[in-house]
C-alpha positions in Angstrom: -43.9 18.0 18.6 -45.0 21.5 19.2 -48.8 21.6 19.3 -49.1 25.0 21.0 -47.9 28.4 19.8 -47.2 30.8 22.6 -48.6 34.3 22.1 -47.2 37.5 23.3 -50.1 39.8 23.6 -50.0 43.5 24.0 -53.0 44.5 26.1 -52.7 48.1 25.0 -53.1 47.1 21.3 -56.2 44.9 21.6 -59.1 44.2 23.9 -59.2 40.5 23.1 -58.9 38.1 26.0 -57.0 35.1 24.5 -55.5 32.2 26.4 -51.7 32.2 27.0 -51.4 29.5 24.3 -53.5 28.3 21.4 -53.5 25.5 18.9 -51.9 26.6 15.7 -54.0 25.2 12.8 -52.5 27.6 10.2 -49.1 25.9 9.7 -47.5 23.5 7.3 -45.0 22.6 10.0 -46.6 19.2 10.6 -43.5 17.6 12.2 -42.4 20.7 14.1 -39.2 21.3 12.1 -39.4 25.0 12.9 -38.6 24.3 16.5 -35.5 22.2 15.8 -32.3 24.2 16.6 -30.3 22.3 14.1 -32.7 22.9 11.2 -33.2 26.5 12.2 -29.4 27.0 12.0 -29.1 25.2 8.7 -31.9 27.2 7.2 -30.3 30.5 8.4 -26.9 29.4 7.0 -28.6 28.7 3.6 -30.4 32.0 3.7 -27.1 33.8 4.3 -25.3 31.9 1.6 -28.0 31.9 -1.2 -30.2 34.8 -0.2 -34.0 35.0 -0.6 -36.2 35.8 -3.5 -39.2 34.7 -5.5 -39.0 31.1 -6.4 -39.7 29.2 -9.5 -38.8 26.0 -11.4 -35.1 25.3 -11.9 -35.7 25.3 -15.6 -36.5 29.0 -15.4 -34.2 30.2 -12.6 -31.3 27.7 -12.9 -29.7 24.9 -10.9 -27.5 25.6 -7.9 -25.0 23.4 -6.1 -27.5 22.6 -3.3 -29.9 21.0 -5.9 -27.1 18.8 -7.3 -25.9 17.8 -3.8 -29.3 16.9 -2.6 -30.0 14.8 -5.8 -26.7 13.0 -5.4 -27.4 12.2 -1.7 -30.8 10.8 -2.7 -29.3 8.8 -5.5 -26.6 7.4 -3.2 -29.2 6.5 -0.6 -31.4 4.7 -3.1 -28.5 3.1 -4.9 -29.7 4.5 -8.3 -27.8 6.0 -11.2 -29.3 9.4 -10.6 -32.2 11.3 -9.0 -34.3 14.4 -9.8 -36.0 16.3 -7.0 -39.0 18.5 -7.5 -40.4 21.1 -5.0 -44.0 20.0 -5.5 -46.2 17.4 -7.2 -47.4 19.7 -10.0 -43.8 20.3 -11.1 -43.0 16.6 -10.9 -46.0 15.5 -13.0 -45.5 18.2 -15.7 -41.8 17.6 -16.0 -41.8 13.8 -16.1 -40.9 12.2 -19.4 -42.7 9.0 -20.3 
């Protein structure tokens, strides 16, 4: 796990004296996935294939093949008839049918 973030400091641009490395408390990368070469390549490949833009619920912006493939993989893993994946808890709770 990567606990330290190396800083490249330009001494000409600031007068701060910071240590060579600092703890990074401003990340959501809790399990250090950003430092995994396999995940970085996979993310870059997806970015090249699908592009990047503002995000929103699939109900507004549509379903793509990656959504369906991920849901099928989860369904197969769990041994269920189907699966629905949500990007966050708020979407899950507002989209669930009782």
